[in-house]
N, C-alpha and C positions, 0 to 999 in steps of 0.2 A: 160244661164237660159231660159228655155222655159216658156213663159207666156201665151200660147194659153189656152183659156178656152174651155174645152171638154164637158161642161154641155150642155144638150138638151135644157133646158129652163133657161132664165135669172132669178137670183134670186134677190129679193128685200129685203131690211132691214125692218123688220116688228116685233113688239113685241105684242104678244097675249098670254094670259094664255092658258095652254093646261093641260089635263089630259092624262095619259097614262097607258097601261097595257101591260107588256112583256109577250109573249106567247111562250112556248116551242113547240117542234115538235109534240107533242101530244095535242095541244091546251089547255094546263094548264097555268093558270096565275101564273107567277113565280115572278112577282114584279109589283108594281103600284105606282103611285105618281102623283105629279104635277110639272109643270115647265113653261117655256116660250119659245116662238119662238125668234130667232135672225134674221132669214131671211127665205123667202118661196119662192117657184116656183110652176109651174105646175107639176113637177115631184118629188120634194122633199122638205125637210125642215131641218133647223139647230136649234136644240134645246139646251137649258141650264137648267140643272136639278141638284138636290143635289146628285143623285146617277148615277152611270154609267150603260151602257147597254152592255149586252153580244152579240157580232155579231152573235151568233147562233140562237138568238131569233127574232121572228117578233114583231112588236109593233102595238097595236090599239092605235090611237091618237085621241082625241077629241079637236077640235080647235074652239074657239069662234071668228068668223069673223062678226063684228058688231052685227047684230041681228040673225045671223045664227049659229047653232052649227053644226060643220061638223066633221063626223067620218071617218077616213082614216086609212088603214092598210099600213104598210111600213116595210122595210127590213133595219136593222141596217148596215150602211157602216163602220162607225168608232165611237168610244167614248174614249175622252181624257179628263183627268183631268187638269184643268187649275190652275194658281197661285192663284185665288181667291177660291180655294178648291171646286169649282163646276164643273160639266162635260158639255162638249160641244159634241153633238152627231149629226152625219149626217144620215139622213134617206131618203131613196128612196121609194116613194110611189108605191103601187101596188094594184090590186084588189078593185077598187072603181068604183061606178056606175056612170051613166051619170048625175045624179042629183047632186052628190058630185062634180063631175069634172066641171059641170056648175057653182056652187057656188064658187069653187076656182078660176075658170077663171074670174068670175065677180068681186071677191075680188081684184084679181091681177090687173085687168083692172081699176078698181075704184082706187086703190092704185096708179098706174102709172099716171093716170089723175090728182091726187091731188099733186103728186110730181113734175109735169111738170109746175104748176102754179106759 
């Protein structure tokens, strides 16, 4: 069994409320809702929602990190239904500006510091 982690950035368990909009190839909103994060990194996020995501769609995600609201666009990597009847979806981030990246890095840095204490 290969246990090597191929992730670009380490993920940290983190529960934050999110809202999302699924966007098709023509930039039409095809689904939207709310959920929560299960973990987060500088390059992606794991979400838990009531509905699944189509891997053909991009996702606009709004995440509340303490006092900041961060909007990030991502690509659905997978979306699986779990025993609790909720969906777990892996998202890779792309197309976000320096301000958003800075807020995300600061949140992760602060989260790392608080877990090391």
